[in-house]
C-alpha positions in Angstrom: 14.1 -11.7 0.7 13.7 -12.3 4.4 11.8 -15.4 5.2 8.5 -14.9 7.1 8.9 -16.5 10.6 6.6 -19.4 11.5 4.2 -17.8 13.9 1.4 -19.7 15.8 -1.1 -17.0 14.9 -4.2 -18.9 16.3 -2.5 -19.2 19.7 -1.4 -15.5 19.5 -5.0 -14.4 18.8 -6.4 -16.5 21.5 -3.9 -15.4 24.2 -2.8 -11.8 23.3 -4.8 -10.1 20.5 -6.5 -7.1 22.0 -5.7 -8.5 25.5 -2.1 -7.8 26.5 1.3 -7.1 25.1 3.8 -9.8 24.3 7.5 -9.8 23.2 8.9 -12.3 20.6 12.6 -12.6 21.0 14.8 -12.7 17.8 11.8 -13.4 15.6 13.7 -12.0 12.6 17.2 -13.3 12.0 18.4 -11.8 9.8 16.6 -8.6 10.4 13.2 -7.6 8.9 14.8 -4.7 7.1 18.5 -3.8 6.7 19.6 -0.5 8.3 21.0 0.6 4.9 17.7 -0.2 3.2 15.7 1.8 5.8 18.0 4.8 5.2 17.6 4.5 1.5 13.8 4.5 1.8 13.8 7.4 4.2 16.2 9.4 2.0 14.0 8.8 -1.1 10.9 9.9 0.7 12.7 13.0 2.1 13.8 14.1 -1.4 10.3 13.8 -2.7 8.8 15.6 0.4 11.3 18.5 -0.4 9.7 19.0 -3.9 6.9 21.6 -4.2 3.5 20.1 -4.3 4.5 16.6 -3.2 2.5 15.1 -0.3 4.6 12.6 1.8 3.6 11.2 5.2 6.8 12.3 6.8 7.1 14.1 10.1 10.0 15.4 12.2 9.8 15.9 16.0 12.2 17.7 18.4 12.9 17.3 22.0 10.9 15.5 24.8 7.7 17.3 24.0 7.6 15.7 20.5 6.4 19.0 19.1 6.2 18.6 15.3 9.0 20.7 13.9 9.6 22.4 10.5 11.4 19.5 8.8 13.4 21.7 6.3 17.0 21.1 6.9 16.4 18.2 9.2 15.7 15.5 6.6 18.3 13.0 5.3 18.6 14.5 1.8 22.4 14.4 1.1 23.6 12.4 4.1 25.4 9.1 3.3 24.2 7.1 6.3 22.2 7.2 9.5 25.4 7.9 11.4 26.2 11.0 9.3 22.7 12.2 9.4 22.5 11.8 13.2 25.7 13.7 13.8 24.6 16.6 11.5 21.1 16.9 13.1 22.4 16.5 16.7 24.8 19.4 16.1 22.2 21.5 14.5 19.8 21.0 17.4 22.5 21.6 20.1 22.2 18.0 21.4 18.4 18.0 21.7 16.6 14.7 21.0 14.7 14.2 17.7 12.6 11.7 15.8 11.9 11.3 12.1 8.8 9.3 11.2 7.8 8.0 7.7 4.3 6.6 7.5 3.4 4.3 4.5 7.1 3.5 4.1 6.0 0.3 2.3 4.9 2.4 -0.7 8.5 3.4 -1.3 10.0 -0.1 -1.5 8.5 -3.3 -3.0 10.6 -5.6 -0.9 9.4 -3.9 2.3 5.8 -4.1 1.0 6.1 -7.8 0.4 7.7 -8.5 3.8 5.0 -6.5 5.6 2.2 -8.2 3.9 3.9 -11.6 4.2 4.3 -11.2 8.0 0.7 -10.2 8.7 -0.9 -12.6 6.2 -1.2 -15.5 8.7 -2.6 -13.1 11.4 -5.3 -11.8 9.0 -6.4 -15.3 8.2 -7.5 -15.4 11.8 -8.9 -11.9 12.4 -9.8 -10.7 8.9 -8.2 -7.8 6.9 -8.2 -4.5 8.9 -9.3 -1.3 7.3 -5.8 -0.1 7.1 -2.3 -1.6 7.4 0.7 0.8 7.6 4.5 0.1 7.8 6.1 3.0 9.6 9.8 3.7 9.8 10.7 5.4 13.0 14.2 6.7 13.7 14.9 8.6 16.9 17.7 9.8 19.2 15.8 10.6 22.4 15.9 9.4 25.9 12.1 9.1 26.5 9.1 9.0 24.1 8.3 12.6 23.5 4.5 11.8 23.7 4.9 10.8 27.3 2.6 8.1 28.6 0.1 7.6 25.8 -2.1 5.0 24.1 -2.8 4.4 20.4 -6.1 3.6 18.8 -4.4 0.9 16.7 -2.7 -2.4 17.1 1.1 -2.3 16.6 3.6 -5.1 15.7 6.8 -3.2 16.4 9.9 -4.7 14.8 13.3 -3.5 16.2 15.8 -3.0 13.5 18.8 -1.3 15.2 19.7 0.0 18.6 17.8 -0.8 21.8 14.6 0.3 23.5 12.9 -0.3 26.8 9.1 -0.2 26.7 7.0 0.4 29.9 3.4 -0.6 29.4 0.3 -0.3 31.5 -3.2 -1.7 31.3 -5.9 0.9 30.7 -7.2 0.8 34.3 -3.8 2.0 35.6 -4.1 5.3 33.8 -7.8 5.6 34.5 -6.8 5.8 38.1 -3.9 8.3 37.3 -5.2 10.5 34.5 -2.9 13.3 35.5 0.1 11.3 34.1 -1.3 11.1 30.5 1.1 12.8 28.1 3.8 13.3 30.7 7.3 11.7 31.1 7.1 11.7 34.9 5.6 8.2 35.5 7.8 7.1 38.5 4.7 6.7 40.7 3.3 3.9 38.5 6.5 2.1 37.5 5.7 -0.7 39.9 2.5 -1.5 37.9 4.3 -1.5 34.5 5.2 -4.4 32.3 8.8 -3.9 31.1 10.1 -5.1 27.7 13.7 -4.7 26.6 14.0 -4.8 22.8 17.0 -5.6 20.7 17.4 -6.0 16.9 15.2 -8.8 15.5 12.7 -8.6 18.4 9.0 -8.0 17.8 6.7 -6.4 20.4 3.0 -6.5 20.1 1.2 -3.4 21.6 -2.6 -3.8 21.7 -4.7 -0.8 20.9 -5.6 1.1 24.1 -2.6 -0.1 26.0 -0.6 2.8 27.6 3.1 2.8 27.0 6.3 4.9 26.9 9.7 4.0 25.5 13.2 4.7 26.9 16.2 4.6 24.6 19.0 6.4 26.4 21.2 8.6 24.3 21.8 6.1 21.4 19.8 6.2 18.2 17.1 3.5 17.7 15.5 2.3 14.5 12.2 0.4 14.2 9.4 -0.5 11.8 5.9 -0.4 13.3 3.2 -2.3 11.5 0.1 -0.5 12.4 -3.3 -2.2 12.0 -6.4 0.0 12.2 -9.8 -1.6 12.6 -12.0 1.2 13.9 -11.0 4.2 11.7 -14.2 4.0 9.6 -12.1 3.8 6.4 -15.0 2.4 4.3 -17.5 5.0 5.5 -15.2 7.9 4.8 -14.1 6.3 1.5 -17.7 5.8 0.2 -18.6 9.3 1.3 -15.6 10.7 -0.8 -16.5 8.6 -3.8 -20.2 9.6 -3.6 -19.3 13.3 -3.3 -17.0 13.1 -6.4 -19.7 11.4 -8.5 -22.4 13.9 -7.4 -20.1 16.9 -8.0 -19.4 15.5 -11.5 -23.0 15.2 -12.4 -24.1 18.5 -10.8 -21.5 20.3 -12.8 -23.6 19.6 -15.9 -26.8 20.9 -14.3 -27.9 24.5 -15.2 -27.5 26.7 -12.2 -30.5 28.7 -11.0 -30.9 31.0 -8.0 -34.7 31.1 -8.3 -37.7 28.8 -8.4 -41.0 29.7 -10.1 -43.7 31.5 -8.0 -46.8 29.4 -7.5 -49.8 31.1 -9.2 -53.0 31.3 -7.1 -55.1 30.7 -10.2 -53.5 27.2 -10.5 -54.5 26.2 -7.0 -56.6 23.3 -8.3 -53.4 21.6 -9.5 -50.5 20.7 -7.3 -47.3 22.7 -7.8 -44.7 21.1 -10.1 -41.1 20.6 -9.2 -38.9 23.0 -11.3 -36.9 21.2 -14.1 -33.5 22.1 -12.7 -34.3 20.5 -9.3 -35.6 17.4 -11.0 -32.4 17.2 -12.9 -30.4 17.5 -9.6 -32.4 14.8 -8.0 -31.8 12.5 -11.0 -28.1 13.2 -10.6 -28.2 11.9 -7.1 -30.3 8.9 -8.0 -28.0 8.0 -10.9 -24.8 7.4 -8.9 -25.8 4.0 -7.6 -24.1 1.8 -10.2 -21.0 3.9 -10.5 -20.7 4.1 -6.7 -20.9 0.3 -6.5 -18.2 0.0 -9.1 -15.9 2.5 -7.4 -16.3 0.8 -4.0 -15.9 -2.7 -5.4 -12.7 -1.7 -7.2 -11.4 -0.2 -3.9 -12.4 -3.3 -2.0 -10.5 -5.5 -4.4 -7.4 -3.3 -4.2 -7.6 -3.4 -0.4 -8.0 -7.2 -0.4 -5.1 -7.7 -2.7 -2.9 -5.5 -0.5 -4.2 -6.8 2.9 -5.0 -3.2 3.8 -1.7 -1.8 2.6 -1.7 1.1 0.2 -0.6 0.2 -3.3 3.0 -1.0 -3.8 5.4 1.1 -5.8 4.9 0.7 -9.6 7.6 -0.1 -12.0 8.0 1.2 -15.5 5.7 -0.4 -18.1 7.3 -2.3 -20.9 6.6 -3.4 -24.5 6.3 -7.1 -25.1 7.7 -9.0 -28.0 5.9 -12.0 -29.5 8.6 -14.3 -28.2 8.5 -13.1 -24.6 7.2 -15.6 -22.1 4.9 -14.3 -19.3 3.2 -15.8 -16.3 1.6 -14.9 -13.0 2.9 -16.2 -9.7 -0.1 -18.5 -8.6 0.5 -17.5 -5.0 -0.1 -13.8 -6.1 -3.1 -14.1 -8.4 -5.0 -11.3 -10.1 -8.2 -10.7 -8.2 -11.1 -9.9 -10.5 -14.8 -9.8 -10.9 -17.4 -8.7 -13.4 -19.9 -5.9 -12.6 -22.1 -3.8 -15.0 -20.2 -4.9 -18.0 -16.9 -4.0 -16.4 -14.0 -6.3 -15.4 -12.6 -5.0 -12.1 -9.2 -6.3 -11.2 -6.5 -5.8 -8.5 -3.0 -6.8 -7.6 -0.6 -5.6 -4.9 -3.0 -2.9 -3.9 -3.5 -1.5 -7.4 -6.8 -1.7 -9.2 -8.1 -1.3 -12.7 -11.4 -1.4 -14.7 -11.8 -2.5 -18.3 -14.6 -3.7 -20.5 -15.5 -7.3 -19.6 -14.8 -8.9 -22.9 -15.4 -12.7 -22.5 -12.0 -13.5 -24.0 -10.4 -11.1 -21.6 -11.9 -13.0 -18.7 -10.5 -16.2 -20.2 -7.1 -14.5 -20.5 -7.1 -13.6 -16.8 -8.1 -17.1 -15.8 -5.3 -18.6 -17.9 -2.7 -16.2 -16.4 -3.8 -17.1 -12.9 -3.0 -20.8 -13.5 0.6 -19.8 -13.3 1.6 -21.5 -16.5 4.2 -19.9 -18.7 2.9 -18.8 -22.1 4.4 -16.8 -25.0 2.9 -13.5 -25.8 2.1 -14.5 -29.4 0.1 -17.5 -28.1 -1.9 -15.3 -25.7 -2.7 -13.0 -28.5 -3.7 -15.8 -30.9 -5.8 -17.6 -28.3 -7.6 -14.6 -26.8 -8.1 -12.1 -29.7 -11.6 -11.7 -31.1 -14.8 -9.6 -31.1 -17.7 -9.8 -28.6 -20.8 -7.9 -27.7 -20.8 -6.5 -24.1 -24.0 -4.8 -23.0 -25.1 -4.3 -26.6 -21.8 -2.7 -27.7 -19.3 -4.4 -30.0 -15.7 -4.6 -28.7 -12.6 -5.9 -30.4 -9.8 -7.6 -28.4 -6.8 -7.3 -30.7 -3.0 -7.7 -30.4 -2.5 -4.0 -29.7 -4.9 -4.0 -26.8 -3.5 -7.2 -25.3 0.1 -5.9 -25.5 -1.0 -2.7 -23.8 -2.8 -4.6 -21.0 0.2 -6.8 -20.4 2.4 -3.7 -20.1 0.0 -2.3 -17.6 -0.1 -5.5 -15.6 3.7 -5.6 -15.7 3.9 -2.0 -14.2 1.8 -3.3 -11.3 4.3 -6.2 -10.9 1.6 -8.8 -11.7 3.6 -10.4 -14.5 6.8 -12.3 -14.5 8.7 -12.1 -17.8 11.3 -14.2 -19.5 12.8 -12.7 -22.6 13.5 -15.0 -25.5 17.2 -15.6 -25.9 18.3 -14.5 -29.3 19.9 -17.4 -31.2 23.4 -16.7 -32.4 23.6 -16.1 -36.1 24.9 -19.1 -38.0 28.4 -18.6 -39.3 28.5 -18.8 -43.0 31.4 -20.8 -44.2 32.4 -20.4 -47.8 32.6 -23.7 -49.5 35.2 -24.1 -52.2 33.8 -23.7 -55.6 33.3 -27.0 -57.4 35.3 -27.5 -60.4 33.2 -27.7 -63.5 33.8 -30.7 -65.4 33.4 -30.3 -69.1 31.5 -32.9 -70.9 33.7 -35.3 -72.7 33.7 -35.1 -76.4 32.2 -38.0 -78.0 
């Protein structure tokens, strides 16, 4: 695992955050992500994107216009390396430049996920957790950024992995005076006002949101990871709207449909008209979502907090636990949990879950978070039992605890040490004792 560099984040925030770009030379030595690992991640995502019905945040651009292109045939599906892939695609495009971009690359590799979160953790201690964090792998062979002079509505910590790039950057007021240059690669008239940064592998460039920029790479390929931090994308507003819509749709699906409402009879004018039953039922459906919506949002908030804005890490296959297995939670990566409406909501590495808030289950979580190693049989013995939660009786038994441990393991929350089987004792045949006959007396 690559060590997280010691950054003076308070100084960075005071001097540069949302103010101006800055280049950190050779911040990652060795690199943030090996070239071969980046290719492996890109290949895995490409193979998934090539399957019907799969949704992968993978884009392919061609030429200086960076027009999004039909990616079929231009993804690294069967290539052995970036070099082989570049040669094949360059020949297929008759030498035109191209770029392949994978958003949410961290969801394809746990090590990249950990490195990304570890790098930004100190920064977020200063600025808070943004609504979204995204590690984007960007591989290109193009002379100039196909988007031309442009700005992004996000902050970017760009880590150079391989190759070289030159970035030209302008303060917003420069392009406000020259709006005709937006989206164009002909920016010679404002080169004198640009800040220039030459990036090599291991360098990190901070690009503030709203700062205009363009990159130049010559004819050689370049590979980078951009850590994008979005603070003003209204993630929570849109998320709550989606959750509320799902809950309302679920409840309204049980309401009897009616295309008419009763006619008000004149002879009943002395009494106010009554709301039809089906409309009352619909209103009750809207009014009833409050608790469930709070649970959904709280669960999502815990997941976001545990991942520092990153989408959930890749899961691993669940496992069955033996009584003799020893388990523990890394105390630096505790399970986040809270109790609401009789539910225990938990999160780790961007994953979340909800189960009944059995008191012994809460004790189990607290014990795991202490980071002490404990055998599965001892966990079961200590935390099994019955309890009443919101007037319902629940049993926490060995089967439930084992299943829960398997689920936590799939989220990578648990460390495991299997019991070493003791070698069977060799049975040595002892020579048979000679029976002594009793002496005749």
